[in-house]
ChimeraX commands (.cxc) that place a marker at each C-alpha (Angstrom):
marker #1 position 71.57,91.59,108.38 radius 0.5
marker #1 position 74.87,90.61,106.34 radius 0.5
marker #1 position 77.93,89.73,107.85 radius 0.5
marker #1 position 80.72,92.39,107.88 radius 0.5
marker #1 position 83.97,91.61,109.71 radius 0.5
marker #1 position 85.79,94.56,111.19 radius 0.5
marker #1 position 89.71,93.97,112.04 radius 0.5
marker #1 position 91.29,96.53,114.19 radius 0.5
marker #1 position 94.92,97.20,113.85 radius 0.5
marker #1 position 94.63,97.89,117.57 radius 0.5
marker #1 position 98.21,99.41,118.49 radius 0.5
marker #1 position 97.89,101.87,115.42 radius 0.5
marker #1 position 94.51,103.23,117.12 radius 0.5
marker #1 position 95.39,103.38,120.78 radius 0.5
marker #1 position 98.62,105.21,119.79 radius 0.5
marker #1 position 96.67,107.57,117.56 radius 0.5
marker #1 position 94.12,107.92,120.47 radius 0.5
marker #1 position 96.83,108.61,123.03 radius 0.5
marker #1 position 98.48,111.41,120.70 radius 0.5
marker #1 position 95.29,112.67,119.89 radius 0.5
marker #1 position 92.87,112.83,122.97 radius 0.5
marker #1 position 94.11,115.53,125.44 radius 0.5
marker #1 position 95.41,114.08,128.63 radius 0.5
marker #1 position 93.28,115.71,131.25 radius 0.5
marker #1 position 91.21,113.22,132.87 radius 0.5
marker #1 position 92.83,110.60,135.16 radius 0.5
marker #1 position 91.74,107.36,136.84 radius 0.5
marker #1 position 91.34,107.59,140.93 radius 0.5
marker #1 position 95.02,106.44,141.10 radius 0.5
marker #1 position 96.41,108.95,138.80 radius 0.5
marker #1 position 96.95,106.89,135.60 radius 0.5
marker #1 position 96.24,108.57,132.37 radius 0.5
marker #1 position 93.26,107.12,130.46 radius 0.5
marker #1 position 93.36,109.25,127.55 radius 0.5
marker #1 position 94.16,106.40,125.06 radius 0.5
marker #1 position 91.56,104.02,126.66 radius 0.5
marker #1 position 88.72,106.98,126.42 radius 0.5
marker #1 position 90.00,107.60,122.87 radius 0.5
marker #1 position 90.00,103.84,121.93 radius 0.5
marker #1 position 86.35,103.62,122.97 radius 0.5
marker #1 position 85.26,106.77,121.15 radius 0.5
marker #1 position 86.74,105.20,117.94 radius 0.5
marker #1 position 84.93,101.99,118.55 radius 0.5
marker #1 position 81.84,103.60,119.22 radius 0.5
marker #1 position 82.15,105.69,115.75 radius 0.5
marker #1 position 83.50,102.76,113.98 radius 0.5
marker #1 position 80.67,100.64,114.72 radius 0.5
marker #1 position 78.00,102.97,114.19 radius 0.5
marker #1 position 79.54,104.22,110.94 radius 0.5
marker #1 position 80.14,100.81,109.33 radius 0.5
marker #1 position 77.77,98.46,111.10 radius 0.5
marker #1 position 80.34,95.08,111.65 radius 0.5
marker #1 position 78.45,91.96,112.87 radius 0.5
marker #1 position 81.88,90.79,113.70 radius 0.5
marker #1 position 84.87,92.60,115.57 radius 0.5
marker #1 position 88.14,91.70,116.15 radius 0.5
marker #1 position 91.01,93.56,117.88 radius 0.5
marker #1 position 94.25,92.21,116.46 radius 0.5
marker #1 position 97.16,92.42,118.47 radius 0.5
marker #1 position 101.00,92.90,118.22 radius 0.5
marker #1 position 102.41,89.87,120.15 radius 0.5
marker #1 position 105.81,90.88,118.79 radius 0.5
marker #1 position 106.06,94.12,117.29 radius 0.5
marker #1 position 109.42,93.72,115.54 radius 0.5
marker #1 position 109.68,89.94,114.99 radius 0.5
marker #1 position 113.40,88.62,115.08 radius 0.5
marker #1 position 112.91,86.69,111.55 radius 0.5
marker #1 position 112.15,90.02,109.74 radius 0.5
marker #1 position 115.22,91.71,111.66 radius 0.5
marker #1 position 117.24,88.99,110.62 radius 0.5
marker #1 position 116.65,89.64,106.94 radius 0.5
marker #1 position 116.62,93.47,107.39 radius 0.5
marker #1 position 118.47,94.77,110.36 radius 0.5
marker #1 position 117.07,98.24,110.07 radius 0.5
marker #1 position 113.59,97.24,110.33 radius 0.5
marker #1 position 111.91,99.51,112.96 radius 0.5
marker #1 position 115.23,99.81,114.40 radius 0.5
marker #1 position 114.62,103.64,115.15 radius 0.5
marker #1 position 112.06,102.59,117.69 radius 0.5
marker #1 position 113.92,100.33,119.62 radius 0.5
marker #1 position 114.80,101.61,123.10 radius 0.5
marker #1 position 116.21,98.58,124.65 radius 0.5
marker #1 position 117.65,95.47,122.63 radius 0.5
marker #1 position 116.87,91.97,123.96 radius 0.5
marker #1 position 118.92,89.51,122.11 radius 0.5
marker #1 position 117.06,86.69,123.81 radius 0.5
marker #1 position 113.42,88.12,123.30 radius 0.5
marker #1 position 111.30,90.89,122.05 radius 0.5
marker #1 position 113.24,94.20,121.84 radius 0.5
marker #1 position 111.47,97.11,123.63 radius 0.5
marker #1 position 109.48,99.70,121.70 radius 0.5
marker #1 position 109.73,103.28,122.46 radius 0.5
marker #1 position 106.05,103.79,124.12 radius 0.5
marker #1 position 105.51,106.88,126.33 radius 0.5
marker #1 position 104.91,105.46,130.23 radius 0.5
marker #1 position 101.69,107.00,130.27 radius 0.5
marker #1 position 100.57,105.12,127.56 radius 0.5
marker #1 position 102.47,101.80,128.57 radius 0.5
marker #1 position 100.35,102.04,132.03 radius 0.5
marker #1 position 97.06,102.21,129.84 radius 0.5
marker #1 position 97.74,98.95,127.86 radius 0.5
marker #1 position 96.40,96.59,130.72 radius 0.5
marker #1 position 93.34,98.98,130.85 radius 0.5
marker #1 position 92.90,98.89,126.97 radius 0.5
marker #1 position 92.79,94.99,127.05 radius 0.5
marker #1 position 90.40,94.83,130.03 radius 0.5
marker #1 position 88.13,97.42,128.24 radius 0.5
marker #1 position 88.11,95.08,125.07 radius 0.5
marker #1 position 87.87,92.02,127.11 radius 0.5
marker #1 position 84.50,93.47,128.74 radius 0.5
marker #1 position 83.03,94.46,125.64 radius 0.5
marker #1 position 83.17,90.93,124.60 radius 0.5
marker #1 position 85.97,92.03,121.55 radius 0.5
marker #1 position 88.27,89.33,121.19 radius 0.5
marker #1 position 92.11,90.18,121.21 radius 0.5
marker #1 position 94.17,87.93,118.69 radius 0.5
marker #1 position 97.73,87.85,118.26 radius 0.5
marker #1 position 100.30,85.29,117.20 radius 0.5
marker #1 position 103.82,84.68,118.48 radius 0.5
marker #1 position 106.52,86.14,116.66 radius 0.5
marker #1 position 104.25,88.07,114.51 radius 0.5
marker #1 position 102.56,91.71,114.03 radius 0.5
marker #1 position 99.08,92.26,114.25 radius 0.5
marker #1 position 99.54,93.10,110.43 radius 0.5
marker #1 position 100.16,89.40,110.14 radius 0.5
marker #1 position 96.94,88.56,112.34 radius 0.5
marker #1 position 94.99,91.05,109.83 radius 0.5
marker #1 position 96.49,89.49,106.74 radius 0.5
marker #1 position 95.42,85.90,107.92 radius 0.5
marker #1 position 92.17,86.68,109.15 radius 0.5
marker #1 position 91.49,88.66,105.94 radius 0.5
marker #1 position 92.84,86.04,103.51 radius 0.5
marker #1 position 90.26,83.51,105.28 radius 0.5
marker #1 position 87.20,85.89,105.72 radius 0.5
marker #1 position 84.02,84.49,104.52 radius 0.5
marker #1 position 82.24,87.99,104.58 radius 0.5
marker #1 position 83.46,91.51,103.44 radius 0.5
marker #1 position 86.18,92.90,105.54 radius 0.5
marker #1 position 86.94,96.47,107.02 radius 0.5
marker #1 position 90.45,96.92,108.08 radius 0.5
marker #1 position 90.87,99.80,110.52 radius 0.5
marker #1 position 94.51,101.05,110.31 radius 0.5
marker #1 position 96.58,104.27,109.82 radius 0.5
marker #1 position 99.32,101.93,108.34 radius 0.5
marker #1 position 99.76,102.00,104.67 radius 0.5
marker #1 position 101.30,98.60,104.54 radius 0.5
marker #1 position 98.10,97.41,104.90 radius 0.5
marker #1 position 97.04,98.50,101.55 radius 0.5
marker #1 position 98.46,95.05,99.76 radius 0.5
marker #1 position 95.57,93.47,101.52 radius 0.5
marker #1 position 92.90,95.37,99.37 radius 0.5
marker #1 position 90.77,93.03,97.27 radius 0.5
marker #1 position 87.52,94.50,95.85 radius 0.5
marker #1 position 86.49,91.39,94.52 radius 0.5
marker #1 position 86.31,89.94,98.17 radius 0.5
marker #1 position 85.17,93.39,99.68 radius 0.5
marker #1 position 88.15,93.57,101.43 radius 0.5
marker #1 position 88.89,97.29,102.04 radius 0.5
marker #1 position 90.57,99.72,104.44 radius 0.5
marker #1 position 89.22,102.31,106.92 radius 0.5
marker #1 position 92.08,104.74,106.79 radius 0.5
marker #1 position 92.41,106.75,109.93 radius 0.5
marker #1 position 95.73,108.48,109.36 radius 0.5
marker #1 position 93.74,111.92,108.88 radius 0.5
marker #1 position 91.81,111.47,112.10 radius 0.5
marker #1 position 88.35,109.98,113.23 radius 0.5
marker #1 position 86.56,113.04,111.89 radius 0.5
marker #1 position 88.20,112.46,108.01 radius 0.5
marker #1 position 87.84,108.53,107.64 radius 0.5
marker #1 position 88.70,107.50,104.21 radius 0.5
marker #1 position 87.67,104.24,102.54 radius 0.5
marker #1 position 90.65,102.96,100.62 radius 0.5
marker #1 position 89.95,100.40,97.82 radius 0.5
marker #1 position 91.86,99.46,94.60 radius 0.5
marker #1 position 90.83,102.58,92.81 radius 0.5
marker #1 position 92.05,104.68,95.74 radius 0.5
marker #1 position 95.35,103.31,95.73 radius 0.5
marker #1 position 95.76,103.75,92.03 radius 0.5
marker #1 position 94.47,107.32,92.13 radius 0.5
marker #1 position 97.35,108.07,95.19 radius 0.5
marker #1 position 100.26,105.74,93.89 radius 0.5
marker #1 position 99.78,104.66,90.58 radius 0.5
marker #1 position 99.70,100.94,91.25 radius 0.5
marker #1 position 97.09,98.51,92.05 radius 0.5
marker #1 position 96.55,97.42,95.58 radius 0.5
marker #1 position 98.39,93.87,94.88 radius 0.5
marker #1 position 101.28,95.84,93.68 radius 0.5
marker #1 position 101.48,97.84,96.97 radius 0.5
marker #1 position 104.12,95.54,99.03 radius 0.5
marker #1 position 106.51,95.56,95.87 radius 0.5
marker #1 position 105.85,99.42,95.40 radius 0.5
marker #1 position 106.90,99.92,99.03 radius 0.5
marker #1 position 110.12,97.80,98.76 radius 0.5
marker #1 position 111.22,99.87,95.70 radius 0.5
marker #1 position 110.29,103.24,97.34 radius 0.5
marker #1 position 110.98,102.56,101.02 radius 0.5
marker #1 position 109.53,103.49,104.00 radius 0.5
marker #1 position 111.58,105.51,106.98 radius 0.5
marker #1 position 108.69,104.99,109.45 radius 0.5
marker #1 position 109.50,101.13,109.25 radius 0.5
marker #1 position 113.28,101.55,108.71 radius 0.5
marker #1 position 112.69,100.04,105.03 radius 0.5
marker #1 position 115.53,101.76,102.90 radius 0.5
marker #1 position 114.16,101.18,99.40 radius 0.5
marker #1 position 116.09,101.27,96.33 radius 0.5
marker #1 position 118.51,103.92,96.13 radius 0.5
marker #1 position 117.36,106.39,93.64 radius 0.5
marker #1 position 113.98,104.83,92.93 radius 0.5
marker #1 position 111.14,107.06,94.30 radius 0.5
marker #1 position 107.37,106.73,94.14 radius 0.5
marker #1 position 106.96,107.59,90.39 radius 0.5
marker #1 position 109.89,105.40,89.32 radius 0.5
marker #1 position 108.63,102.41,91.01 radius 0.5
marker #1 position 105.02,102.97,89.90 radius 0.5
marker #1 position 106.31,103.14,86.14 radius 0.5
marker #1 position 108.48,100.10,86.56 radius 0.5
marker #1 position 105.54,98.29,88.12 radius 0.5
marker #1 position 103.21,99.26,85.35 radius 0.5
marker #1 position 105.66,98.18,82.87 radius 0.5
marker #1 position 106.75,94.84,84.43 radius 0.5
marker #1 position 103.83,93.79,86.73 radius 0.5
marker #1 position 105.75,92.90,89.85 radius 0.5
marker #1 position 108.93,93.23,91.38 radius 0.5
marker #1 position 110.16,89.52,90.16 radius 0.5
marker #1 position 109.40,90.99,86.51 radius 0.5
marker #1 position 111.18,94.18,87.40 radius 0.5
marker #1 position 114.38,92.23,88.40 radius 0.5
marker #1 position 114.10,90.28,85.30 radius 0.5
marker #1 position 113.88,93.13,82.94 radius 0.5
marker #1 position 116.60,94.69,84.68 radius 0.5
marker #1 position 118.88,92.12,84.02 radius 0.5
marker #1 position 118.01,91.53,80.58 radius 0.5
marker #1 position 117.56,95.16,79.76 radius 0.5
marker #1 position 114.20,94.97,78.29 radius 0.5
marker #1 position 112.57,97.58,80.55 radius 0.5
marker #1 position 113.28,100.83,82.41 radius 0.5
marker #1 position 116.12,103.37,81.86 radius 0.5
marker #1 position 119.71,102.43,82.18 radius 0.5
marker #1 position 119.96,104.14,85.36 radius 0.5
marker #1 position 116.84,102.42,86.91 radius 0.5
marker #1 position 118.46,99.11,85.56 radius 0.5
marker #1 position 121.60,99.58,87.23 radius 0.5
marker #1 position 120.01,100.87,90.48 radius 0.5
marker #1 position 117.68,97.73,90.57 radius 0.5
marker #1 position 120.76,95.22,89.84 radius 0.5
marker #1 position 122.78,97.08,92.61 radius 0.5
marker #1 position 120.19,96.49,95.23 radius 0.5
marker #1 position 119.77,92.87,94.41 radius 0.5
marker #1 position 120.77,91.67,97.99 radius 0.5
marker #1 position 118.27,93.96,99.41 radius 0.5
marker #1 position 115.52,92.80,97.03 radius 0.5
marker #1 position 116.23,89.41,98.25 radius 0.5
marker #1 position 115.17,89.65,101.41 radius 0.5
marker #1 position 113.02,92.70,101.61 radius 0.5
marker #1 position 109.36,91.57,99.93 radius 0.5
marker #1 position 109.69,88.77,102.64 radius 0.5
marker #1 position 109.61,91.60,105.47 radius 0.5
marker #1 position 107.10,93.70,103.78 radius 0.5
marker #1 position 104.61,91.17,102.74 radius 0.5
marker #1 position 102.10,90.42,105.51 radius 0.5
marker #1 position 101.57,86.74,106.54 radius 0.5
marker #1 position 98.50,85.07,105.67 radius 0.5
marker #1 position 98.48,81.47,106.99 radius 0.5
marker #1 position 99.21,81.87,110.74 radius 0.5
marker #1 position 97.81,79.26,113.28 radius 0.5
marker #1 position 95.49,81.06,115.42 radius 0.5
marker #1 position 94.01,80.35,118.67 radius 0.5
marker #1 position 90.26,79.68,118.46 radius 0.5
marker #1 position 87.90,82.98,119.08 radius 0.5
marker #1 position 84.46,84.04,118.76 radius 0.5
marker #1 position 84.12,87.49,116.72 radius 0.5
marker #1 position 80.50,87.96,116.78 radius 0.5
marker #1 position 79.22,90.97,117.95 radius 0.5
marker #1 position 76.77,90.28,121.26 radius 0.5
marker #1 position 74.94,91.52,124.25 radius 0.5
marker #1 position 77.72,93.12,126.68 radius 0.5
marker #1 position 77.37,92.72,130.17 radius 0.5
marker #1 position 76.72,96.15,130.91 radius 0.5
marker #1 position 76.99,95.86,134.83 radius 0.5
marker #1 position 80.68,94.77,134.18 radius 0.5
marker #1 position 81.43,97.11,131.68 radius 0.5
marker #1 position 79.93,99.81,133.95 radius 0.5
marker #1 position 81.73,98.91,136.97 radius 0.5
marker #1 position 85.12,98.90,134.79 radius 0.5
marker #1 position 84.27,102.20,133.87 radius 0.5
marker #1 position 83.99,103.85,137.26 radius 0.5
marker #1 position 87.28,102.15,138.21 radius 0.5
marker #1 position 88.93,103.77,135.47 radius 0.5
marker #1 position 87.16,107.00,135.08 radius 0.5
marker #1 position 86.30,106.20,131.37 radius 0.5
marker #1 position 83.03,107.97,131.91 radius 0.5
marker #1 position 81.05,108.96,128.71 radius 0.5
marker #1 position 83.35,106.90,126.48 radius 0.5
marker #1 position 82.15,103.74,127.91 radius 0.5
marker #1 position 78.58,104.85,127.62 radius 0.5
marker #1 position 79.11,105.67,123.57 radius 0.5
marker #1 position 80.68,102.33,123.19 radius 0.5
marker #1 position 78.00,100.63,125.10 radius 0.5
marker #1 position 75.22,102.43,123.02 radius 0.5
marker #1 position 76.92,101.57,119.69 radius 0.5
marker #1 position 77.32,97.81,120.46 radius 0.5
marker #1 position 73.76,97.73,121.90 radius 0.5
marker #1 position 72.49,98.66,118.25 radius 0.5
marker link #1:1,2 radius 0.2
marker link #1:2,3 radius 0.2
marker link #1:3,4 radius 0.2
marker link #1:4,5 radius 0.2
marker link #1:5,6 radius 0.2
marker link #1:6,7 radius 0.2
marker link #1:7,8 radius 0.2
marker link #1:8,9 radius 0.2
marker link #1:9,10 radius 0.2
marker link #1:10,11 radius 0.2
marker link #1:11,12 radius 0.2
marker link #1:12,13 radius 0.2
marker link #1:13,14 radius 0.2
marker link #1:14,15 radius 0.2
marker link #1:15,16 radius 0.2
marker link #1:16,17 radius 0.2
marker link #1:17,18 radius 0.2
marker link #1:18,19 radius 0.2
marker link #1:19,20 radius 0.2
marker link #1:20,21 radius 0.2
marker link #1:21,22 radius 0.2
marker link #1:22,23 radius 0.2
marker link #1:23,24 radius 0.2
marker link #1:24,25 radius 0.2
marker link #1:25,26 radius 0.2
marker link #1:26,27 radius 0.2
marker link #1:27,28 radius 0.2
marker link #1:28,29 radius 0.2
marker link #1:29,30 radius 0.2
marker link #1:30,31 radius 0.2
marker link #1:31,32 radius 0.2
marker link #1:32,33 radius 0.2
marker link #1:33,34 radius 0.2
marker link #1:34,35 radius 0.2
marker link #1:35,36 radius 0.2
marker link #1:36,37 radius 0.2
marker link #1:37,38 radius 0.2
marker link #1:38,39 radius 0.2
marker link #1:39,40 radius 0.2
marker link #1:40,41 radius 0.2
marker link #1:41,42 radius 0.2
marker link #1:42,43 radius 0.2
marker link #1:43,44 radius 0.2
marker link #1:44,45 radius 0.2
marker link #1:45,46 radius 0.2
marker link #1:46,47 radius 0.2
marker link #1:47,48 radius 0.2
marker link #1:48,49 radius 0.2
marker link #1:49,50 radius 0.2
marker link #1:50,51 radius 0.2
marker link #1:51,52 radius 0.2
marker link #1:52,53 radius 0.2
marker link #1:53,54 radius 0.2
marker link #1:54,55 radius 0.2
marker link #1:55,56 radius 0.2
marker link #1:56,57 radius 0.2
marker link #1:57,58 radius 0.2
marker link #1:58,59 radius 0.2
marker link #1:59,60 radius 0.2
marker link #1:60,61 radius 0.2
marker link #1:61,62 radius 0.2
marker link #1:62,63 radius 0.2
marker link #1:63,64 radius 0.2
marker link #1:64,65 radius 0.2
marker link #1:65,66 radius 0.2
marker link #1:66,67 radius 0.2
marker link #1:67,68 radius 0.2
marker link #1:68,69 radius 0.2
marker link #1:69,70 radius 0.2
marker link #1:70,71 radius 0.2
marker link #1:71,72 radius 0.2
marker link #1:72,73 radius 0.2
marker link #1:73,74 radius 0.2
marker link #1:74,75 radius 0.2
marker link #1:75,76 radius 0.2
marker link #1:76,77 radius 0.2
marker link #1:77,78 radius 0.2
marker link #1:78,79 radius 0.2
marker link #1:79,80 radius 0.2
marker link #1:80,81 radius 0.2
marker link #1:81,82 radius 0.2
marker link #1:82,83 radius 0.2
marker link #1:83,84 radius 0.2
marker link #1:84,85 radius 0.2
marker link #1:85,86 radius 0.2
marker link #1:86,87 radius 0.2
marker link #1:87,88 radius 0.2
marker link #1:88,89 radius 0.2
marker link #1:89,90 radius 0.2
marker link #1:90,91 radius 0.2
marker link #1:91,92 radius 0.2
marker link #1:92,93 radius 0.2
marker link #1:93,94 radius 0.2
marker link #1:94,95 radius 0.2
marker link #1:95,96 radius 0.2
marker link #1:96,97 radius 0.2
marker link #1:97,98 radius 0.2
marker link #1:98,99 radius 0.2
marker link #1:99,100 radius 0.2
marker link #1:100,101 radius 0.2
marker link #1:101,102 radius 0.2
marker link #1:102,103 radius 0.2
marker link #1:103,104 radius 0.2
marker link #1:104,105 radius 0.2
marker link #1:105,106 radius 0.2
marker link #1:106,107 radius 0.2
marker link #1:107,108 radius 0.2
marker link #1:108,109 radius 0.2
marker link #1:109,110 radius 0.2
marker link #1:110,111 radius 0.2
marker link #1:111,112 radius 0.2
marker link #1:112,113 radius 0.2
marker link #1:113,114 radius 0.2
marker link #1:114,115 radius 0.2
marker link #1:115,116 radius 0.2
marker link #1:116,117 radius 0.2
marker link #1:117,118 radius 0.2
marker link #1:118,119 radius 0.2
marker link #1:119,120 radius 0.2
marker link #1:120,121 radius 0.2
marker link #1:121,122 radius 0.2
marker link #1:122,123 radius 0.2
marker link #1:123,124 radius 0.2
marker link #1:124,125 radius 0.2
marker link #1:125,126 radius 0.2
marker link #1:126,127 radius 0.2
marker link #1:127,128 radius 0.2
marker link #1:128,129 radius 0.2
marker link #1:129,130 radius 0.2
marker link #1:130,131 radius 0.2
marker link #1:131,132 radius 0.2
marker link #1:132,133 radius 0.2
marker link #1:133,134 radius 0.2
marker link #1:134,135 radius 0.2
marker link #1:135,136 radius 0.2
marker link #1:136,137 radius 0.2
marker link #1:137,138 radius 0.2
marker link #1:138,139 radius 0.2
marker link #1:139,140 radius 0.2
marker link #1:140,141 radius 0.2
marker link #1:141,142 radius 0.2
marker link #1:142,143 radius 0.2
marker link #1:143,144 radius 0.2
marker link #1:144,145 radius 0.2
marker link #1:145,146 radius 0.2
marker link #1:146,147 radius 0.2
marker link #1:147,148 radius 0.2
marker link #1:148,149 radius 0.2
marker link #1:149,150 radius 0.2
marker link #1:150,151 radius 0.2
marker link #1:151,152 radius 0.2
marker link #1:152,153 radius 0.2
marker link #1:153,154 radius 0.2
marker link #1:154,155 radius 0.2
marker link #1:155,156 radius 0.2
marker link #1:156,157 radius 0.2
marker link #1:157,158 radius 0.2
marker link #1:158,159 radius 0.2
marker link #1:159,160 radius 0.2
marker link #1:160,161 radius 0.2
marker link #1:161,162 radius 0.2
marker link #1:162,163 radius 0.2
marker link #1:163,164 radius 0.2
marker link #1:164,165 radius 0.2
marker link #1:165,166 radius 0.2
marker link #1:166,167 radius 0.2
marker link #1:167,168 radius 0.2
marker link #1:168,169 radius 0.2
marker link #1:169,170 radius 0.2
marker link #1:170,171 radius 0.2
marker link #1:171,172 radius 0.2
marker link #1:172,173 radius 0.2
marker link #1:173,174 radius 0.2
marker link #1:174,175 radius 0.2
marker link #1:175,176 radius 0.2
marker link #1:176,177 radius 0.2
marker link #1:177,178 radius 0.2
marker link #1:178,179 radius 0.2
marker link #1:179,180 radius 0.2
marker link #1:180,181 radius 0.2
marker link #1:181,182 radius 0.2
marker link #1:182,183 radius 0.2
marker link #1:183,184 radius 0.2
marker link #1:184,185 radius 0.2
marker link #1:185,186 radius 0.2
marker link #1:186,187 radius 0.2
marker link #1:187,188 radius 0.2
marker link #1:188,189 radius 0.2
marker link #1:189,190 radius 0.2
marker link #1:190,191 radius 0.2
marker link #1:191,192 radius 0.2
marker link #1:192,193 radius 0.2
marker link #1:193,194 radius 0.2
marker link #1:194,195 radius 0.2
marker link #1:195,196 radius 0.2
marker link #1:196,197 radius 0.2
marker link #1:197,198 radius 0.2
marker link #1:198,199 radius 0.2
marker link #1:199,200 radius 0.2
marker link #1:200,201 radius 0.2
marker link #1:201,202 radius 0.2
marker link #1:202,203 radius 0.2
marker link #1:203,204 radius 0.2
marker link #1:204,205 radius 0.2
marker link #1:205,206 radius 0.2
marker link #1:206,207 radius 0.2
marker link #1:207,208 radius 0.2
marker link #1:208,209 radius 0.2
marker link #1:209,210 radius 0.2
marker link #1:210,211 radius 0.2
marker link #1:211,212 radius 0.2
marker link #1:212,213 radius 0.2
marker link #1:213,214 radius 0.2
marker link #1:214,215 radius 0.2
marker link #1:215,216 radius 0.2
marker link #1:216,217 radius 0.2
marker link #1:217,218 radius 0.2
marker link #1:218,219 radius 0.2
marker link #1:219,220 radius 0.2
marker link #1:220,221 radius 0.2
marker link #1:221,222 radius 0.2
marker link #1:222,223 radius 0.2
marker link #1:223,224 radius 0.2
marker link #1:224,225 radius 0.2
marker link #1:225,226 radius 0.2
marker link #1:226,227 radius 0.2
marker link #1:227,228 radius 0.2
marker link #1:228,229 radius 0.2
marker link #1:229,230 radius 0.2
marker link #1:230,231 radius 0.2
marker link #1:231,232 radius 0.2
marker link #1:232,233 radius 0.2
marker link #1:233,234 radius 0.2
marker link #1:234,235 radius 0.2
marker link #1:235,236 radius 0.2
marker link #1:236,237 radius 0.2
marker link #1:237,238 radius 0.2
marker link #1:238,239 radius 0.2
marker link #1:239,240 radius 0.2
marker link #1:240,241 radius 0.2
marker link #1:241,242 radius 0.2
marker link #1:242,243 radius 0.2
marker link #1:243,244 radius 0.2
marker link #1:244,245 radius 0.2
marker link #1:245,246 radius 0.2
marker link #1:246,247 radius 0.2
marker link #1:247,248 radius 0.2
marker link #1:248,249 radius 0.2
marker link #1:249,250 radius 0.2
marker link #1:250,251 radius 0.2
marker link #1:251,252 radius 0.2
marker link #1:252,253 radius 0.2
marker link #1:253,254 radius 0.2
marker link #1:254,255 radius 0.2
marker link #1:255,256 radius 0.2
marker link #1:256,257 radius 0.2
marker link #1:257,258 radius 0.2
marker link #1:258,259 radius 0.2
marker link #1:259,260 radius 0.2
marker link #1:260,261 radius 0.2
marker link #1:261,262 radius 0.2
marker link #1:262,263 radius 0.2
marker link #1:263,264 radius 0.2
marker link #1:264,265 radius 0.2
marker link #1:265,266 radius 0.2
marker link #1:266,267 radius 0.2
marker link #1:267,268 radius 0.2
marker link #1:268,269 radius 0.2
marker link #1:269,270 radius 0.2
marker link #1:270,271 radius 0.2
marker link #1:271,272 radius 0.2
marker link #1:272,273 radius 0.2
marker link #1:273,274 radius 0.2
marker link #1:274,275 radius 0.2
marker link #1:275,276 radius 0.2
marker link #1:276,277 radius 0.2
marker link #1:277,278 radius 0.2
marker link #1:278,279 radius 0.2
marker link #1:279,280 radius 0.2
marker link #1:280,281 radius 0.2
marker link #1:281,282 radius 0.2
marker link #1:282,283 radius 0.2
marker link #1:283,284 radius 0.2
marker link #1:284,285 radius 0.2
marker link #1:285,286 radius 0.2
marker link #1:286,287 radius 0.2
marker link #1:287,288 radius 0.2
marker link #1:288,289 radius 0.2
marker link #1:289,290 radius 0.2
marker link #1:290,291 radius 0.2
marker link #1:291,292 radius 0.2
marker link #1:292,293 radius 0.2
marker link #1:293,294 radius 0.2
marker link #1:294,295 radius 0.2
marker link #1:295,296 radius 0.2
marker link #1:296,297 radius 0.2
marker link #1:297,298 radius 0.2
marker link #1:298,299 radius 0.2
marker link #1:299,300 radius 0.2
marker link #1:300,301 radius 0.2
marker link #1:301,302 radius 0.2
marker link #1:302,303 radius 0.2
view
């Protein structure tokens, strides 16, 4: 079988599972397990559908890195419930989901799926690094558009986009990004900087929306080209040029915030799918009442 690597944007998926799976089944101690069960079902479907030979659960060791906040204080600020000056800010996570994160980690470990994170970096940065180093085609599983910047048709790097749910999975390649936004995937980070993204606290350039951002990128190629054209008056309308020049301070820092890291130092791991210790997996499933969700995941991985 030809190698294919699957990289899970893990938090994106367990949040989606938590909100998408009814919280009806509990563990014996009363702990909710809908996110853990939902993630198992996702893994079962993804492995069955896309047949990866290697699988990594990419992890947010730091969901809001201080170096990104120092550049752009609004970055993810709306998700902070407790600011910690000397450490990682506390993200708004529902208590029933917070209680399941150790269970989710135990599930991934018993299935032999490595959990890979990096200090002071997000899962997106881990994914960017692993995709850049990949020696085989890559499926990035996420509901986050930010990772569209990693799509590379020539290297077989594509997105399995989960934003519409697991019953409506979408493969996103360069052509799909062009159809949706009018830019190439390689331009998506610059597009996001210009347009902004409220879900990440990214303000964008005031008065520049998707259409304007796409037209500027079509004319100038990238953000550096747009800024140069705004300065010398060679592209865009007078109003667009004025908006770009007025946003100069923001445009100095935002690209570093938006572009994912690609050269992190990561601890060694083994991402090859291999036989699972089914007795240990069944024992864990019994402890946490994971039931048929664990059975489906084991069946998929066994194949």
